[in-house]
C-alpha angles and dihedrals in degrees: 000000000000091000089051091050091050091050093051090050093051091048092050089049089052093050089050093049091049097045111125115235115220107234117231118252086221095197114208099177149003131226113211116204115180111225098175134018128184139140092267133105111234120192101160140050141161133213106221137175092032090308098309090114131047108198117195143178132190143152128317089047090286124155137154151134137257121206108223091202101049099023090229117150121206114192133185140172132218130204130196119194092333093311126110106218124221112232118203099158132059139164139176145205130198091283109014142063122211133193131178127195131230120233134028119350104028112217123196117193130193131189105266131216094267091048093259120121116259130201108238102165138025133180128189121199134124091243100040112131120151113205110178144007138193140171122226090197137342090286106034124062141158138205129190133203144167120295114278101169103022097291139069115285104244123173126183137193126203098173104062095279099303091118134018131200126197118229118246115243092244090069098044122072114258115253130206128255111279091010108134147155126255123236092202103121111348089256107105087096127062127184122193118172103318095333127102134196125192123184124208135189141174110075089012137009106219141148120242105204130191122182094190113049097275098316092116135005144206132190125225120195118223133198089232122135113275144142099096128084087235098048138078140062113342101172142018136182136181125212090195133343091287109037118066141155135205132199136181138104130170119329090201095052101036092176092066103117103169126102093354102113125058142170132208127197098177107059099281096303094117129015129199123208113238137183102016114188091005095139095261102114124175116355127183099191136033126178132178115242110249110252089010093125092236088294102095126067138169123202129187134193145129086298093063138255119317131184134201129192102184104056095281099307091121134013139206122203109230098176142003089215108122123227134166101214143354141181130208117244089186137335094296108024129065139162123231136191132204143141108338092340149089114187140182113235119204113190115208134191 
């Protein structure tokens, strides 16, 4: 038995010695190439068809697609009872694109059989305001919004987005008065496997967590900035089911750079504040760099584009250009959206 134990120890040591270290991308700059400009505010976009299509939606009822291969843009507008809705949350499955509006009434559209957007869910309430939407798989998806009856508004589909059902308040964790969710970049919700994390702000910055695609929920407190309607967690991302990162701050005081960046290494149960007063400021969207081994992050916002190569402990500003949101196509190219623009971001060493 002793010989066997020694052999196992030797083999483990050999594996450790031969383990391939993932080299850092070590980005030094970013090239910004506009691909779409129009008088529309765009806070959400989706990379579809293996990245061949960037689908987007914004205010004024505007939505459309950008073909990354041909450079062609196809834009459209939608109207509901004489009103042009504002879209800040989108999602997609293998075959369909979804978008949900902020404000009253909430309007959720899905790609129809004829290729046109069809209304599949409406909700009327003076406080209705949906902020973010994601799909676990091609059949099951979730959208979250501000409280309407004392609890977070969470709607779920189990049939590919054809119908949506709102969760009862006895299932969802109770939130504080004036605690809310931010519709800044469609990234205050993350799904990974069956798990779901939703970040809040306002009166409290917390994480709503579900291990089972919305069937049950827990709430985890965070040390993140809170207390104002304009402050809190605006965006979260997870590299895997254990490693996650949160950014935000105060969109009124964008210079605020304390308690607005936090990391978790235990699946969102506990969060540690990092990089206070590191020159990052308010950020509305954060994403892990693909193949970055949970070390590399990019965050965007009105204060520009910043990059970290050490899990958020320190940050380097790459650009002053403001964007609301972005998504990586691969480990060096992303597409970002902002006020009147969608742009290709090429990160360089």
